[in-house]
PDB file with one MODEL, atoms N, CA, C and O in Angstrom:
MODEL        1
ATOM      1  N   MET A   1      68.739 -39.460 -60.617  1.00  0.00           N
ATOM      2  CA  MET A   1      69.308 -39.162 -61.937  1.00  0.00           C
ATOM      3  C   MET A   1      68.176 -39.527 -62.957  1.00  0.00           C
ATOM      4  O   MET A   1      67.504 -40.549 -62.823  1.00  0.00           O
ATOM      5  N   ILE A   2      68.009 -38.680 -63.933  1.00  0.00           N
ATOM      6  CA  ILE A   2      66.925 -38.861 -64.979  1.00  0.00           C
ATOM      7  C   ILE A   2      67.375 -39.989 -65.909  1.00  0.00           C
ATOM      8  O   ILE A   2      68.529 -40.000 -66.338  1.00  0.00           O
ATOM      9  N   GLY A   3      66.497 -40.933 -66.228  1.00  0.00           N
ATOM     10  CA  GLY A   3      66.792 -42.006 -67.084  1.00  0.00           C
ATOM     11  C   GLY A   3      67.533 -43.160 -66.476  1.00  0.00           C
ATOM     12  O   GLY A   3      67.964 -44.092 -67.154  1.00  0.00           O
ATOM     13  N   GLU A   4      67.672 -43.061 -65.105  1.00  0.00           N
ATOM     14  CA  GLU A   4      68.330 -44.202 -64.391  1.00  0.00           C
ATOM     15  C   GLU A   4      67.488 -45.400 -64.428  1.00  0.00           C
ATOM     16  O   GLU A   4      66.294 -45.323 -64.136  1.00  0.00           O
ATOM     17  N   ALA A   5      68.051 -46.526 -64.778  1.00  0.00           N
ATOM     18  CA  ALA A   5      67.362 -47.793 -64.844  1.00  0.00           C
ATOM     19  C   ALA A   5      67.219 -48.323 -63.434  1.00  0.00           C
ATOM     20  O   ALA A   5      68.131 -48.207 -62.616  1.00  0.00           O
ATOM     21  N   ARG A   6      66.096 -48.890 -63.168  1.00  0.00           N
ATOM     22  CA  ARG A   6      65.840 -49.484 -61.841  1.00  0.00           C
ATOM     23  C   ARG A   6      66.348 -50.986 -61.915  1.00  0.00           C
ATOM     24  O   ARG A   6      66.165 -51.704 -62.897  1.00  0.00           O
ATOM     25  N   SER A   7      66.953 -51.340 -60.855  1.00  0.00           N
ATOM     26  CA  SER A   7      67.470 -52.699 -60.787  1.00  0.00           C
ATOM     27  C   SER A   7      66.484 -53.692 -60.128  1.00  0.00           C
ATOM     28  O   SER A   7      66.711 -54.902 -60.102  1.00  0.00           O
ATOM     29  N   GLU A   8      65.417 -53.144 -59.615  1.00  0.00           N
ATOM     30  CA  GLU A   8      64.354 -53.985 -59.026  1.00  0.00           C
ATOM     31  C   GLU A   8      63.669 -54.756 -60.084  1.00  0.00           C
ATOM     32  O   GLU A   8      63.261 -54.207 -61.107  1.00  0.00           O
ATOM     33  N   ALA A   9      63.527 -56.114 -59.838  1.00  0.00           N
ATOM     34  CA  ALA A   9      62.849 -56.934 -60.729  1.00  0.00           C
ATOM     35  C   ALA A   9      61.332 -56.977 -60.346  1.00  0.00           C
ATOM     36  O   ALA A   9      61.013 -57.021 -59.158  1.00  0.00           O
ATOM     37  N   ARG A  10      60.464 -56.966 -61.270  1.00  0.00           N
ATOM     38  CA  ARG A  10      59.058 -57.040 -60.965  1.00  0.00           C
ATOM     39  C   ARG A  10      58.700 -58.385 -60.533  1.00  0.00           C
ATOM     40  O   ARG A  10      59.217 -59.369 -61.061  1.00  0.00           O
ATOM     41  N   THR A  11      57.811 -58.476 -59.570  1.00  0.00           N
ATOM     42  CA  THR A  11      57.354 -59.750 -59.057  1.00  0.00           C
ATOM     43  C   THR A  11      56.175 -60.229 -59.932  1.00  0.00           C
ATOM     44  O   THR A  11      55.211 -59.496 -60.153  1.00  0.00           O
ATOM     45  N   ARG A  12      56.283 -61.492 -60.427  1.00  0.00           N
ATOM     46  CA  ARG A  12      55.238 -62.056 -61.210  1.00  0.00           C
ATOM     47  C   ARG A  12      54.186 -62.694 -60.344  1.00  0.00           C
ATOM     48  O   ARG A  12      54.514 -63.455 -59.434  1.00  0.00           O
ATOM     49  N   VAL A  13      52.974 -62.412 -60.594  1.00  0.00           N
ATOM     50  CA  VAL A  13      51.898 -62.938 -59.789  1.00  0.00           C
ATOM     51  C   VAL A  13      51.365 -64.181 -60.558  1.00  0.00           C
ATOM     52  O   VAL A  13      50.957 -64.029 -61.709  1.00  0.00           O
ATOM     53  N   PRO A  14      51.352 -65.353 -59.991  1.00  0.00           N
ATOM     54  CA  PRO A  14      50.868 -66.557 -60.655  1.00  0.00           C
ATOM     55  C   PRO A  14      49.328 -66.404 -60.811  1.00  0.00           C
ATOM     56  O   PRO A  14      48.599 -66.008 -59.902  1.00  0.00           O
ATOM     57  N   ARG A  15      48.923 -66.744 -62.005  1.00  0.00           N
ATOM     58  CA  ARG A  15      47.474 -66.643 -62.262  1.00  0.00           C
ATOM     59  C   ARG A  15      46.950 -67.969 -62.627  1.00  0.00           C
ATOM     60  O   ARG A  15      47.714 -68.832 -63.059  1.00  0.00           O
ATOM     61  N   GLU A  16      45.724 -68.175 -62.482  1.00  0.00           N
ATOM     62  CA  GLU A  16      44.995 -69.457 -62.833  1.00  0.00           C
ATOM     63  C   GLU A  16      44.993 -69.614 -64.329  1.00  0.00           C
ATOM     64  O   GLU A  16      44.962 -68.622 -65.057  1.00  0.00           O
ATOM     65  N   PRO A  17      45.025 -70.826 -64.797  1.00  0.00           N
ATOM     66  CA  PRO A  17      45.003 -71.065 -66.273  1.00  0.00           C
ATOM     67  C   PRO A  17      43.630 -70.495 -66.800  1.00  0.00           C
ATOM     68  O   PRO A  17      42.579 -70.741 -66.209  1.00  0.00           O
ATOM     69  N   ARG A  18      43.686 -69.750 -67.898  1.00  0.00           N
ATOM     70  CA  ARG A  18      42.453 -69.196 -68.479  1.00  0.00           C
ATOM     71  C   ARG A  18      42.209 -69.822 -69.815  1.00  0.00           C
ATOM     72  O   ARG A  18      43.137 -70.232 -70.512  1.00  0.00           O
ATOM     73  N   ARG A  19      40.937 -69.892 -70.171  1.00  0.00           N
ATOM     74  CA  ARG A  19      40.579 -70.433 -71.438  1.00  0.00           C
ATOM     75  C   ARG A  19      39.871 -69.359 -72.233  1.00  0.00           C
ATOM     76  O   ARG A  19      38.848 -68.840 -71.787  1.00  0.00           O
ATOM     77  N   GLU A  20      40.397 -69.007 -73.423  1.00  0.00           N
ATOM     78  CA  GLU A  20      39.796 -68.024 -74.235  1.00  0.00           C
ATOM     79  C   GLU A  20      38.539 -68.524 -74.942  1.00  0.00           C
ATOM     80  O   GLU A  20      38.546 -69.618 -75.507  1.00  0.00           O
ATOM     81  N   LEU A  21      37.543 -67.798 -74.921  1.00  0.00           N
ATOM     82  CA  LEU A  21      36.240 -68.280 -75.494  1.00  0.00           C
ATOM     83  C   LEU A  21      35.877 -67.543 -76.774  1.00  0.00           C
ATOM     84  O   LEU A  21      34.913 -67.915 -77.443  1.00  0.00           O
ATOM     85  N   HIS A  22      36.620 -66.517 -77.125  1.00  0.00           N
ATOM     86  CA  HIS A  22      36.287 -65.828 -78.402  1.00  0.00           C
ATOM     87  C   HIS A  22      34.857 -65.339 -78.443  1.00  0.00           C
ATOM     88  O   HIS A  22      34.115 -65.704 -79.355  1.00  0.00           O
ATOM     89  N   ARG A  23      34.438 -64.509 -77.467  1.00  0.00           N
ATOM     90  CA  ARG A  23      33.178 -63.848 -77.431  1.00  0.00           C
ATOM     91  C   ARG A  23      31.990 -64.817 -77.313  1.00  0.00           C
ATOM     92  O   ARG A  23      31.058 -64.781 -78.116  1.00  0.00           O
ATOM     93  N   HIS A  24      32.046 -65.637 -76.346  1.00  0.00           N
ATOM     94  CA  HIS A  24      30.917 -66.586 -76.075  1.00  0.00           C
ATOM     95  C   HIS A  24      29.754 -65.729 -75.440  1.00  0.00           C
ATOM     96  O   HIS A  24      29.974 -65.008 -74.467  1.00  0.00           O
ATOM     97  N   SER A  25      28.504 -65.830 -76.025  1.00  0.00           N
ATOM     98  CA  SER A  25      27.413 -65.115 -75.612  1.00  0.00           C
ATOM     99  C   SER A  25      26.986 -65.436 -74.227  1.00  0.00           C
ATOM    100  O   SER A  25      26.983 -66.617 -73.880  1.00  0.00           O
ATOM    101  N   ALA A  26      26.616 -64.480 -73.382  1.00  0.00           N
ATOM    102  CA  ALA A  26      26.103 -64.754 -72.017  1.00  0.00           C
ATOM    103  C   ALA A  26      25.186 -63.576 -71.655  1.00  0.00           C
ATOM    104  O   ALA A  26      24.995 -62.623 -72.410  1.00  0.00           O
ATOM    105  N   SER A  27      24.652 -63.714 -70.478  1.00  0.00           N
ATOM    106  CA  SER A  27      23.750 -62.589 -69.974  1.00  0.00           C
ATOM    107  C   SER A  27      24.146 -62.253 -68.497  1.00  0.00           C
ATOM    108  O   SER A  27      24.533 -63.100 -67.692  1.00  0.00           O
ATOM    109  N   ILE A  28      24.013 -60.999 -68.250  1.00  0.00           N
ATOM    110  CA  ILE A  28      24.179 -60.443 -66.844  1.00  0.00           C
ATOM    111  C   ILE A  28      22.795 -60.387 -66.226  1.00  0.00           C
ATOM    112  O   ILE A  28      21.889 -59.764 -66.779  1.00  0.00           O
ATOM    113  N   LEU A  29      22.627 -61.037 -65.082  1.00  0.00           N
ATOM    114  CA  LEU A  29      21.341 -61.075 -64.377  1.00  0.00           C
ATOM    115  C   LEU A  29      21.518 -60.373 -63.060  1.00  0.00           C
ATOM    116  O   LEU A  29      22.403 -60.733 -62.284  1.00  0.00           O
ATOM    117  N   VAL A  30      20.682 -59.357 -62.779  1.00  0.00           N
ATOM    118  CA  VAL A  30      20.717 -58.622 -61.570  1.00  0.00           C
ATOM    119  C   VAL A  30      19.511 -58.921 -60.784  1.00  0.00           C
ATOM    120  O   VAL A  30      18.460 -59.188 -61.367  1.00  0.00           O
ATOM    121  N   ASP A  31      19.592 -58.894 -59.458  1.00  0.00           N
ATOM    122  CA  ASP A  31      18.500 -59.186 -58.537  1.00  0.00           C
ATOM    123  C   ASP A  31      17.232 -58.381 -58.835  1.00  0.00           C
ATOM    124  O   ASP A  31      16.121 -58.867 -58.621  1.00  0.00           O
ATOM    125  N   ASP A  32      17.403 -57.123 -59.339  1.00  0.00           N
ATOM    126  CA  ASP A  32      16.142 -56.277 -59.601  1.00  0.00           C
ATOM    127  C   ASP A  32      15.509 -56.691 -60.920  1.00  0.00           C
ATOM    128  O   ASP A  32      14.583 -56.011 -61.365  1.00  0.00           O
ATOM    129  N   GLY A  33      15.959 -57.790 -61.592  1.00  0.00           N
ATOM    130  CA  GLY A  33      15.405 -58.269 -62.817  1.00  0.00           C
ATOM    131  C   GLY A  33      16.004 -57.732 -64.049  1.00  0.00           C
ATOM    132  O   GLY A  33      15.559 -58.131 -65.125  1.00  0.00           O
ATOM    133  N   MET A  34      16.983 -56.857 -64.018  1.00  0.00           N
ATOM    134  CA  MET A  34      17.625 -56.336 -65.215  1.00  0.00           C
ATOM    135  C   MET A  34      18.411 -57.454 -65.859  1.00  0.00           C
ATOM    136  O   MET A  34      19.032 -58.247 -65.152  1.00  0.00           O
ATOM    137  N   VAL A  35      18.406 -57.544 -67.165  1.00  0.00           N
ATOM    138  CA  VAL A  35      19.167 -58.499 -67.934  1.00  0.00           C
ATOM    139  C   VAL A  35      19.845 -57.729 -69.060  1.00  0.00           C
ATOM    140  O   VAL A  35      19.215 -56.971 -69.799  1.00  0.00           O
ATOM    141  N   SER A  36      21.097 -57.942 -69.158  1.00  0.00           N
ATOM    142  CA  SER A  36      21.957 -57.314 -70.261  1.00  0.00           C
ATOM    143  C   SER A  36      22.742 -58.398 -70.917  1.00  0.00           C
ATOM    144  O   SER A  36      23.196 -59.341 -70.268  1.00  0.00           O
ATOM    145  N   ASP A  37      22.911 -58.259 -72.260  1.00  0.00           N
ATOM    146  CA  ASP A  37      23.780 -59.204 -72.943  1.00  0.00           C
ATOM    147  C   ASP A  37      25.221 -58.867 -72.888  1.00  0.00           C
ATOM    148  O   ASP A  37      25.585 -57.692 -72.928  1.00  0.00           O
ATOM    149  N   CYS A  38      26.052 -59.848 -72.799  1.00  0.00           N
ATOM    150  CA  CYS A  38      27.485 -59.655 -72.768  1.00  0.00           C
ATOM    151  C   CYS A  38      28.200 -60.784 -73.480  1.00  0.00           C
ATOM    152  O   CYS A  38      27.553 -61.704 -73.980  1.00  0.00           O
ATOM    153  N   PHE A  39      29.565 -60.734 -73.537  1.00  0.00           N
ATOM    154  CA  PHE A  39      30.319 -61.728 -74.177  1.00  0.00           C
ATOM    155  C   PHE A  39      31.388 -62.099 -73.167  1.00  0.00           C
ATOM    156  O   PHE A  39      31.973 -61.210 -72.549  1.00  0.00           O
ATOM    157  N   ILE A  40      31.663 -63.374 -72.980  1.00  0.00           N
ATOM    158  CA  ILE A  40      32.674 -63.892 -72.146  1.00  0.00           C
ATOM    159  C   ILE A  40      33.980 -63.998 -73.035  1.00  0.00           C
ATOM    160  O   ILE A  40      33.998 -64.716 -74.035  1.00  0.00           O
ATOM    161  N   LEU A  41      35.014 -63.291 -72.650  1.00  0.00           N
ATOM    162  CA  LEU A  41      36.244 -63.349 -73.382  1.00  0.00           C
ATOM    163  C   LEU A  41      37.176 -64.471 -72.957  1.00  0.00           C
ATOM    164  O   LEU A  41      37.782 -65.166 -73.772  1.00  0.00           O
ATOM    165  N   ASP A  42      37.259 -64.613 -71.640  1.00  0.00           N
ATOM    166  CA  ASP A  42      37.995 -65.797 -71.177  1.00  0.00           C
ATOM    167  C   ASP A  42      37.448 -66.077 -69.774  1.00  0.00           C
ATOM    168  O   ASP A  42      36.754 -65.261 -69.166  1.00  0.00           O
ATOM    169  N   VAL A  43      37.807 -67.308 -69.281  1.00  0.00           N
ATOM    170  CA  VAL A  43      37.246 -67.834 -68.100  1.00  0.00           C
ATOM    171  C   VAL A  43      38.281 -68.708 -67.418  1.00  0.00           C
ATOM    172  O   VAL A  43      39.032 -69.437 -68.066  1.00  0.00           O
ATOM    173  N   SER A  44      38.302 -68.614 -66.051  1.00  0.00           N
ATOM    174  CA  SER A  44      39.175 -69.520 -65.232  1.00  0.00           C
ATOM    175  C   SER A  44      38.321 -70.117 -64.131  1.00  0.00           C
ATOM    176  O   SER A  44      37.146 -69.761 -64.046  1.00  0.00           O
ATOM    177  N   PRO A  45      38.815 -70.979 -63.301  1.00  0.00           N
ATOM    178  CA  PRO A  45      38.004 -71.487 -62.190  1.00  0.00           C
ATOM    179  C   PRO A  45      37.605 -70.414 -61.237  1.00  0.00           C
ATOM    180  O   PRO A  45      36.584 -70.546 -60.561  1.00  0.00           O
ATOM    181  N   GLY A  46      38.380 -69.329 -61.147  1.00  0.00           N
ATOM    182  CA  GLY A  46      38.064 -68.255 -60.194  1.00  0.00           C
ATOM    183  C   GLY A  46      37.356 -67.088 -60.698  1.00  0.00           C
ATOM    184  O   GLY A  46      36.865 -66.269 -59.920  1.00  0.00           O
ATOM    185  N   GLY A  47      37.273 -66.964 -62.061  1.00  0.00           N
ATOM    186  CA  GLY A  47      36.610 -65.729 -62.536  1.00  0.00           C
ATOM    187  C   GLY A  47      36.593 -65.697 -64.049  1.00  0.00           C
ATOM    188  O   GLY A  47      36.871 -66.704 -64.701  1.00  0.00           O
ATOM    189  N   ALA A  48      36.255 -64.503 -64.628  1.00  0.00           N
ATOM    190  CA  ALA A  48      36.074 -64.388 -66.070  1.00  0.00           C
ATOM    191  C   ALA A  48      36.388 -63.015 -66.457  1.00  0.00           C
ATOM    192  O   ALA A  48      36.505 -62.150 -65.589  1.00  0.00           O
ATOM    193  N   LYS A  49      36.542 -62.739 -67.763  1.00  0.00           N
ATOM    194  CA  LYS A  49      36.575 -61.419 -68.323  1.00  0.00           C
ATOM    195  C   LYS A  49      35.457 -61.315 -69.394  1.00  0.00           C
ATOM    196  O   LYS A  49      35.349 -62.112 -70.326  1.00  0.00           O
ATOM    197  N   ILE A  50      34.673 -60.303 -69.186  1.00  0.00           N
ATOM    198  CA  ILE A  50      33.534 -60.119 -70.045  1.00  0.00           C
ATOM    199  C   ILE A  50      33.576 -58.741 -70.743  1.00  0.00           C
ATOM    200  O   ILE A  50      34.275 -57.831 -70.298  1.00  0.00           O
ATOM    201  N   SER A  51      32.818 -58.612 -71.837  1.00  0.00           N
ATOM    202  CA  SER A  51      32.677 -57.325 -72.454  1.00  0.00           C
ATOM    203  C   SER A  51      31.228 -57.083 -72.802  1.00  0.00           C
ATOM    204  O   SER A  51      30.434 -58.019 -72.902  1.00  0.00           O
ATOM    205  N   THR A  52      30.901 -55.863 -72.980  1.00  0.00           N
ATOM    206  CA  THR A  52      29.471 -55.497 -73.375  1.00  0.00           C
ATOM    207  C   THR A  52      29.576 -54.705 -74.648  1.00  0.00           C
ATOM    208  O   THR A  52      30.590 -54.056 -74.906  1.00  0.00           O
ATOM    209  N   GLU A  53      28.503 -54.756 -75.467  1.00  0.00           N
ATOM    210  CA  GLU A  53      28.487 -53.980 -76.744  1.00  0.00           C
ATOM    211  C   GLU A  53      28.511 -52.535 -76.529  1.00  0.00           C
ATOM    212  O   GLU A  53      29.219 -51.834 -77.251  1.00  0.00           O
ATOM    213  N   ALA A  54      27.779 -52.017 -75.573  1.00  0.00           N
ATOM    214  CA  ALA A  54      27.828 -50.573 -75.205  1.00  0.00           C
ATOM    215  C   ALA A  54      28.233 -50.414 -73.737  1.00  0.00           C
ATOM    216  O   ALA A  54      28.161 -51.352 -72.943  1.00  0.00           O
ATOM    217  N   GLU A  55      28.664 -49.186 -73.405  1.00  0.00           N
ATOM    218  CA  GLU A  55      29.033 -48.934 -72.025  1.00  0.00           C
ATOM    219  C   GLU A  55      27.834 -48.917 -71.196  1.00  0.00           C
ATOM    220  O   GLU A  55      26.993 -48.042 -71.404  1.00  0.00           O
ATOM    221  N   ILE A  56      27.657 -49.801 -70.260  1.00  0.00           N
ATOM    222  CA  ILE A  56      26.467 -49.846 -69.381  1.00  0.00           C
ATOM    223  C   ILE A  56      26.914 -49.772 -67.963  1.00  0.00           C
ATOM    224  O   ILE A  56      28.079 -50.039 -67.668  1.00  0.00           O
ATOM    225  N   ASN A  57      26.035 -49.424 -67.081  1.00  0.00           N
ATOM    226  CA  ASN A  57      26.385 -49.378 -65.661  1.00  0.00           C
ATOM    227  C   ASN A  57      26.197 -50.749 -65.153  1.00  0.00           C
ATOM    228  O   ASN A  57      25.059 -51.146 -64.903  1.00  0.00           O
ATOM    229  N   VAL A  58      27.275 -51.533 -64.974  1.00  0.00           N
ATOM    230  CA  VAL A  58      27.265 -52.867 -64.465  1.00  0.00           C
ATOM    231  C   VAL A  58      27.308 -52.803 -62.973  1.00  0.00           C
ATOM    232  O   VAL A  58      28.171 -52.126 -62.415  1.00  0.00           O
ATOM    233  N   HIS A  59      26.418 -53.476 -62.306  1.00  0.00           N
ATOM    234  CA  HIS A  59      26.422 -53.507 -60.788  1.00  0.00           C
ATOM    235  C   HIS A  59      27.687 -54.263 -60.330  1.00  0.00           C
ATOM    236  O   HIS A  59      28.312 -55.022 -61.072  1.00  0.00           O
ATOM    237  N   ASP A  60      27.996 -54.012 -59.124  1.00  0.00           N
ATOM    238  CA  ASP A  60      29.185 -54.609 -58.482  1.00  0.00           C
ATOM    239  C   ASP A  60      29.017 -56.138 -58.342  1.00  0.00           C
ATOM    240  O   ASP A  60      30.006 -56.863 -58.452  1.00  0.00           O
ATOM    241  N   ARG A  61      27.797 -56.645 -58.103  1.00  0.00           N
ATOM    242  CA  ARG A  61      27.554 -58.031 -57.992  1.00  0.00           C
ATOM    243  C   ARG A  61      26.305 -58.397 -58.846  1.00  0.00           C
ATOM    244  O   ARG A  61      25.294 -57.696 -58.892  1.00  0.00           O
ATOM    245  N   PHE A  62      26.482 -59.583 -59.528  1.00  0.00           N
ATOM    246  CA  PHE A  62      25.375 -60.038 -60.431  1.00  0.00           C
ATOM    247  C   PHE A  62      25.550 -61.486 -60.744  1.00  0.00           C
ATOM    248  O   PHE A  62      26.540 -62.080 -60.318  1.00  0.00           O
ATOM    249  N   GLY A  63      24.646 -62.088 -61.463  1.00  0.00           N
ATOM    250  CA  GLY A  63      24.733 -63.495 -61.930  1.00  0.00           C
ATOM    251  C   GLY A  63      25.126 -63.435 -63.399  1.00  0.00           C
ATOM    252  O   GLY A  63      24.698 -62.580 -64.174  1.00  0.00           O
ATOM    253  N   LEU A  64      25.974 -64.407 -63.724  1.00  0.00           N
ATOM    254  CA  LEU A  64      26.375 -64.566 -65.154  1.00  0.00           C
ATOM    255  C   LEU A  64      25.768 -65.915 -65.672  1.00  0.00           C
ATOM    256  O   LEU A  64      25.898 -66.965 -65.043  1.00  0.00           O
ATOM    257  N   GLU A  65      25.094 -65.815 -66.863  1.00  0.00           N
ATOM    258  CA  GLU A  65      24.453 -66.944 -67.372  1.00  0.00           C
ATOM    259  C   GLU A  65      24.410 -66.931 -68.908  1.00  0.00           C
ATOM    260  O   GLU A  65      24.313 -65.821 -69.431  1.00  0.00           O
ATOM    261  N   PRO A  66      24.464 -67.934 -69.641  1.00  0.00           N
ATOM    262  CA  PRO A  66      24.968 -69.253 -69.272  1.00  0.00           C
ATOM    263  C   PRO A  66      26.548 -69.236 -69.362  1.00  0.00           C
ATOM    264  O   PRO A  66      27.119 -68.493 -70.161  1.00  0.00           O
ATOM    265  N   LEU A  67      27.144 -69.976 -68.620  1.00  0.00           N
ATOM    266  CA  LEU A  67      28.606 -70.078 -68.554  1.00  0.00           C
ATOM    267  C   LEU A  67      28.981 -71.428 -68.991  1.00  0.00           C
ATOM    268  O   LEU A  67      28.402 -72.370 -68.450  1.00  0.00           O
ATOM    269  N   PRO A  68      29.858 -71.657 -69.883  1.00  0.00           N
ATOM    270  CA  PRO A  68      30.215 -73.023 -70.405  1.00  0.00           C
ATOM    271  C   PRO A  68      30.617 -73.880 -69.172  1.00  0.00           C
ATOM    272  O   PRO A  68      31.393 -73.467 -68.310  1.00  0.00           O
ATOM    273  N   GLY A  69      30.057 -75.049 -69.155  1.00  0.00           N
ATOM    274  CA  GLY A  69      30.342 -76.015 -68.185  1.00  0.00           C
ATOM    275  C   GLY A  69      29.492 -75.917 -66.915  1.00  0.00           C
ATOM    276  O   GLY A  69      29.590 -76.767 -66.030  1.00  0.00           O
ATOM    277  N   TYR A  70      28.655 -74.872 -66.831  1.00  0.00           N
ATOM    278  CA  TYR A  70      27.734 -74.647 -65.730  1.00  0.00           C
ATOM    279  C   TYR A  70      26.282 -74.623 -66.136  1.00  0.00           C
ATOM    280  O   TYR A  70      25.957 -74.007 -67.151  1.00  0.00           O
ATOM    281  N   ARG A  71      25.418 -75.239 -65.424  1.00  0.00           N
ATOM    282  CA  ARG A  71      23.987 -75.275 -65.809  1.00  0.00           C
ATOM    283  C   ARG A  71      23.240 -74.043 -65.307  1.00  0.00           C
ATOM    284  O   ARG A  71      22.310 -73.567 -65.958  1.00  0.00           O
ATOM    285  N   LYS A  72      23.649 -73.531 -64.152  1.00  0.00           N
ATOM    286  CA  LYS A  72      22.987 -72.405 -63.554  1.00  0.00           C
ATOM    287  C   LYS A  72      23.849 -71.184 -63.647  1.00  0.00           C
ATOM    288  O   LYS A  72      25.023 -71.249 -64.011  1.00  0.00           O
ATOM    289  N   HIS A  73      23.232 -70.039 -63.302  1.00  0.00           N
ATOM    290  CA  HIS A  73      24.031 -68.831 -63.340  1.00  0.00           C
ATOM    291  C   HIS A  73      25.047 -68.811 -62.189  1.00  0.00           C
ATOM    292  O   HIS A  73      24.838 -69.380 -61.117  1.00  0.00           O
ATOM    293  N   ARG A  74      26.148 -68.128 -62.475  1.00  0.00           N
ATOM    294  CA  ARG A  74      27.222 -68.009 -61.380  1.00  0.00           C
ATOM    295  C   ARG A  74      27.183 -66.644 -60.811  1.00  0.00           C
ATOM    296  O   ARG A  74      27.296 -65.650 -61.528  1.00  0.00           O
ATOM    297  N   PRO A  75      27.016 -66.582 -59.467  1.00  0.00           N
ATOM    298  CA  PRO A  75      27.132 -65.258 -58.842  1.00  0.00           C
ATOM    299  C   PRO A  75      28.580 -64.754 -58.963  1.00  0.00           C
ATOM    300  O   PRO A  75      29.528 -65.512 -58.760  1.00  0.00           O
ATOM    301  N   CYS A  76      28.734 -63.464 -59.297  1.00  0.00           N
ATOM    302  CA  CYS A  76      30.074 -62.925 -59.408  1.00  0.00           C
ATOM    303  C   CYS A  76      30.149 -61.470 -58.993  1.00  0.00           C
ATOM    304  O   CYS A  76      29.122 -60.817 -58.812  1.00  0.00           O
ATOM    305  N   GLU A  77      31.367 -60.957 -58.839  1.00  0.00           N
ATOM    306  CA  GLU A  77      31.592 -59.639 -58.369  1.00  0.00           C
ATOM    307  C   GLU A  77      32.684 -59.011 -59.336  1.00  0.00           C
ATOM    308  O   GLU A  77      33.655 -59.651 -59.739  1.00  0.00           O
ATOM    309  N   VAL A  78      32.425 -57.707 -59.660  1.00  0.00           N
ATOM    310  CA  VAL A  78      33.392 -56.979 -60.519  1.00  0.00           C
ATOM    311  C   VAL A  78      34.601 -56.649 -59.698  1.00  0.00           C
ATOM    312  O   VAL A  78      34.463 -56.087 -58.611  1.00  0.00           O
ATOM    313  N   VAL A  79      35.801 -56.979 -60.176  1.00  0.00           N
ATOM    314  CA  VAL A  79      37.050 -56.612 -59.533  1.00  0.00           C
ATOM    315  C   VAL A  79      37.821 -55.560 -60.266  1.00  0.00           C
ATOM    316  O   VAL A  79      38.678 -54.912 -59.665  1.00  0.00           O
ATOM    317  N   TRP A  80      37.553 -55.346 -61.588  1.00  0.00           N
ATOM    318  CA  TRP A  80      38.101 -54.232 -62.322  1.00  0.00           C
ATOM    319  C   TRP A  80      37.194 -53.894 -63.483  1.00  0.00           C
ATOM    320  O   TRP A  80      36.399 -54.721 -63.928  1.00  0.00           O
ATOM    321  N   ARG A  81      37.317 -52.682 -63.965  1.00  0.00           N
ATOM    322  CA  ARG A  81      36.519 -52.148 -65.061  1.00  0.00           C
ATOM    323  C   ARG A  81      37.397 -51.285 -66.009  1.00  0.00           C
ATOM    324  O   ARG A  81      38.178 -50.451 -65.550  1.00  0.00           O
ATOM    325  N   ARG A  82      37.258 -51.494 -67.285  1.00  0.00           N
ATOM    326  CA  ARG A  82      37.995 -50.785 -68.267  1.00  0.00           C
ATOM    327  C   ARG A  82      37.125 -50.501 -69.465  1.00  0.00           C
ATOM    328  O   ARG A  82      37.184 -51.190 -70.483  1.00  0.00           O
ATOM    329  N   GLY A  83      36.319 -49.474 -69.321  1.00  0.00           N
ATOM    330  CA  GLY A  83      35.346 -49.160 -70.447  1.00  0.00           C
ATOM    331  C   GLY A  83      34.262 -50.176 -70.509  1.00  0.00           C
ATOM    332  O   GLY A  83      33.444 -50.287 -69.596  1.00  0.00           O
ATOM    333  N   LYS A  84      34.247 -50.921 -71.580  1.00  0.00           N
ATOM    334  CA  LYS A  84      33.225 -51.996 -71.818  1.00  0.00           C
ATOM    335  C   LYS A  84      33.724 -53.413 -71.465  1.00  0.00           C
ATOM    336  O   LYS A  84      33.090 -54.409 -71.813  1.00  0.00           O
ATOM    337  N   VAL A  85      34.828 -53.477 -70.794  1.00  0.00           N
ATOM    338  CA  VAL A  85      35.552 -54.762 -70.413  1.00  0.00           C
ATOM    339  C   VAL A  85      35.550 -54.859 -68.883  1.00  0.00           C
ATOM    340  O   VAL A  85      35.912 -53.881 -68.229  1.00  0.00           O
ATOM    341  N   PHE A  86      35.178 -55.936 -68.312  1.00  0.00           N
ATOM    342  CA  PHE A  86      35.096 -56.176 -66.886  1.00  0.00           C
ATOM    343  C   PHE A  86      35.826 -57.429 -66.459  1.00  0.00           C
ATOM    344  O   PHE A  86      35.739 -58.470 -67.111  1.00  0.00           O
ATOM    345  N   GLY A  87      36.535 -57.320 -65.376  1.00  0.00           N
ATOM    346  CA  GLY A  87      37.121 -58.521 -64.787  1.00  0.00           C
ATOM    347  C   GLY A  87      36.282 -59.030 -63.582  1.00  0.00           C
ATOM    348  O   GLY A  87      36.009 -58.243 -62.675  1.00  0.00           O
ATOM    349  N   LEU A  88      35.881 -60.271 -63.547  1.00  0.00           N
ATOM    350  CA  LEU A  88      34.952 -60.850 -62.518  1.00  0.00           C
ATOM    351  C   LEU A  88      35.638 -61.836 -61.658  1.00  0.00           C
ATOM    352  O   LEU A  88      36.582 -62.513 -62.066  1.00  0.00           O
ATOM    353  N   ARG A  89      35.159 -61.910 -60.475  1.00  0.00           N
ATOM    354  CA  ARG A  89      35.570 -63.046 -59.520  1.00  0.00           C
ATOM    355  C   ARG A  89      34.306 -63.716 -59.255  1.00  0.00           C
ATOM    356  O   ARG A  89      33.290 -63.072 -58.996  1.00  0.00           O
ATOM    357  N   PHE A  90      34.334 -65.108 -59.316  1.00  0.00           N
ATOM    358  CA  PHE A  90      33.180 -65.869 -59.005  1.00  0.00           C
ATOM    359  C   PHE A  90      33.034 -66.001 -57.467  1.00  0.00           C
ATOM    360  O   PHE A  90      33.998 -66.219 -56.734  1.00  0.00           O
ATOM    361  N   LEU A  91      31.809 -65.860 -57.050  1.00  0.00           N
ATOM    362  CA  LEU A  91      31.470 -65.983 -55.557  1.00  0.00           C
ATOM    363  C   LEU A  91      30.993 -67.403 -55.292  1.00  0.00           C
ATOM    364  O   LEU A  91      30.390 -68.052 -56.147  1.00  0.00           O
ATOM    365  N   THR A  92      31.281 -67.860 -54.090  1.00  0.00           N
ATOM    366  CA  THR A  92      30.807 -69.218 -53.724  1.00  0.00           C
ATOM    367  C   THR A  92      29.481 -69.168 -53.050  1.00  0.00           C
ATOM    368  O   THR A  92      28.938 -70.208 -52.677  1.00  0.00           O
TER     369      THR A  92
ENDMDL
END
């Protein structure tokens, strides 16, 4: 039937607490030496959300530097892309 409401409840996925950083400046470092500026929008223990000024071809894996609370770059992997915004997972 058209317009029939579904009685299934959506399952909520618990997420790690995130800290909004309001465009904290950072750099994307790639093994081939490429460096691009980016902004960290929020960060959690397991990952971060970043944005770039222009649409660039961001590699699947790269280092993120500097990250608040970390002295060295963090290796990370892109888990989703939406234009100039990327979701990252930190690698160990």
